[in-house]
C-alpha positions in Angstrom: 15.1 -14.6 -5.8 16.9 -11.4 -6.8 16.6 -8.2 -4.8 14.9 -6.5 -7.7 12.3 -9.3 -8.0 11.7 -9.1 -4.3 11.3 -5.3 -4.4 8.7 -5.7 -7.2 6.8 -8.3 -5.2 6.8 -6.0 -2.1 5.7 -2.9 -4.2 2.7 -4.8 -5.4 1.7 -5.7 -1.9 1.6 -2.2 -0.4 -1.9 -0.8 -0.1 -3.2 2.6 0.9 -5.7 2.1 3.7 -6.9 4.9 6.1 -4.4 7.2 4.4 -1.6 4.9 5.5 0.7 2.8 3.3 0.3 -0.7 4.7 1.0 -4.4 4.1 -1.4 -7.2 4.9 -0.5 -9.9 7.4 -0.9 -12.7 4.9 1.3 -10.9 2.3 4.0 -10.4 4.9 3.8 -14.0 6.0 4.1 -15.2 2.4 7.2 -13.0 1.9 8.7 -14.2 5.2 7.9 -17.8 4.4 5.9 -18.4 7.5 2.2 -19.2 8.0 0.0 -16.2 8.7 -1.1 -17.7 12.0 2.5 -17.9 13.1 3.2 -14.3 12.2 0.1 -13.1 14.1 0.9 -15.2 17.1 4.5 -13.8 17.2 3.0 -10.3 17.0 0.4 -11.0 19.8 3.2 -12.4 22.0 5.0 -9.0 21.6 1.9 -6.8 21.6 3.6 -3.9 23.4 5.9 -3.5 20.3 2.9 -2.9 18.0 0.8 0.2 19.0 -2.2 1.2 16.8 0.0 3.4 14.5 2.2 0.4 13.7 -0.6 -2.2 13.2 -4.4 -2.3 13.1 -7.1 -4.7 12.2 -9.2 -4.0 9.1 -13.0 -3.4 9.3 -15.4 -5.7 7.5 -15.9 -3.1 4.8 -12.2 -2.7 4.3 -11.6 -6.4 4.2 -14.4 -6.9 1.7 -12.9 -4.3 -0.5 -9.6 -6.0 -0.5 -11.2 -9.4 -1.0 -12.8 -8.1 -4.3 -9.5 -6.4 -5.2 -7.4 -9.5 -4.5 -9.9 -12.2 -5.4 -9.5 -14.1 -2.1 -12.0 -16.6 -0.9 -14.9 -16.0 1.4 -14.6 -17.2 5.0 -17.5 -19.6 4.8 -15.7 -21.3 1.8 -12.4 -22.2 3.6 -10.8 -18.7 3.7 -10.0 -16.5 6.6 -12.3 -16.6 9.6 -11.2 -13.3 11.1 -10.4 -9.8 9.8 -6.8 -9.3 8.6 -4.2 -7.2 10.3 -2.2 -4.6 8.4 1.2 -3.2 9.3 2.5 0.3 8.6 6.1 1.0 7.7 7.0 1.2 11.3 5.1 -2.0 12.1 7.0 -3.8 9.3 10.3 -2.5 10.8 9.2 -3.8 14.2 8.5 -7.2 12.7 12.3 -7.6 12.2 12.7 -7.7 16.0 10.0 -10.4 16.3 11.0 -12.6 13.4 14.7 -13.3 13.5 15.4 -15.7 10.6 17.8 -14.8 7.9 15.0 -14.7 5.4 13.1 -12.3 7.6 16.1 -9.9 7.7 16.5 -10.1 3.9 12.8 -9.5 3.2 12.7 -6.7 5.8 15.6 -4.9 4.1 13.8 -5.1 0.7 10.5 -3.9 2.2 12.2 -0.8 3.8 14.0 -0.1 0.5 10.6 -0.1 -1.2 8.8 2.1 1.3 11.4 4.9 1.1 11.0 5.7 -2.6 7.2 5.6 -2.3 7.4 8.1 0.6 9.7 10.3 -1.4 7.5 10.2 -4.4 4.4 11.2 -2.4 6.3 14.0 -0.7 7.6 15.3 -4.0 4.0 15.4 -5.5 2.6 17.3 -2.5 5.6 19.6 -2.6 5.0 20.3 -6.3 1.3 20.9 -5.7 2.2 23.4 -2.9 4.7 25.2 -5.1 2.1 25.4 -7.9 -0.5 26.9 -5.6 2.0 29.5 -4.4 2.9 30.4 -8.0 -0.8 30.6 -8.9 -1.5 33.1 -6.1 1.6 35.1 -7.1 0.6 35.6 -10.8 -2.6 36.9 -12.2 -5.3 35.2 -14.2 -3.4 35.3 -17.6 -1.4 32.3 -16.4 -4.5 30.4 -15.2 -4.6 28.3 -18.4 -1.0 27.2 -17.9 -1.6 26.3 -14.2 -4.7 24.4 -15.1 -2.8 22.4 -17.8 0.0 21.6 -15.3 -2.5 20.5 -12.7 -4.2 18.3 -15.3 -0.9 16.7 -16.2 -0.3 15.9 -12.5 -3.5 14.0 -12.0 -3.4 10.4 -13.2 -5.7 9.7 -16.2 -8.9 7.8 -15.6 -9.1 4.5 -17.3 -11.8 4.4 -19.9 -14.3 1.5 -19.5 -14.8 -0.3 -22.7 -18.4 -1.4 -23.2 -19.0 -5.1 -23.8 -20.9 -6.2 -26.9 -21.2 -5.3 -30.5 -21.1 -1.5 -31.3 -21.6 -0.7 -35.0 -19.6 2.3 -36.3 -21.7 5.3 -37.1 
């Protein structure tokens, strides 16, 4: 697998949960090529290396939300029987000290390279918003329309929901 393909796979598996960019234990296990149970056991054997700001367990509501988003199976139908763990960027970095295979090192490098641009992108957007607010305070109401237009361009567009069924043109 090329590094670009791996980076794309990693990017698709980063979620925003509790205002943290995280990766799920089973996604990490798949990337590392180990069973999820083995990954979690290695983490539990080294629990001192994973404080709450490196790794945490999802609540039922968070796990249900991800289940619907990812189309995973219900626990009573052969799926997971416990709530998944998620790892922050620091937790993923710490995994490299727990999992020492060549594949783990290669995957960890790709994950770190993916987290950095995401962090920079988020910082640049907040920095831009801060600068825009400062300019808005500095200039009077005649530029309000311009600032509103810029702010509208910064927000992602809402996806329109297409209604199902036949709709005759009027």
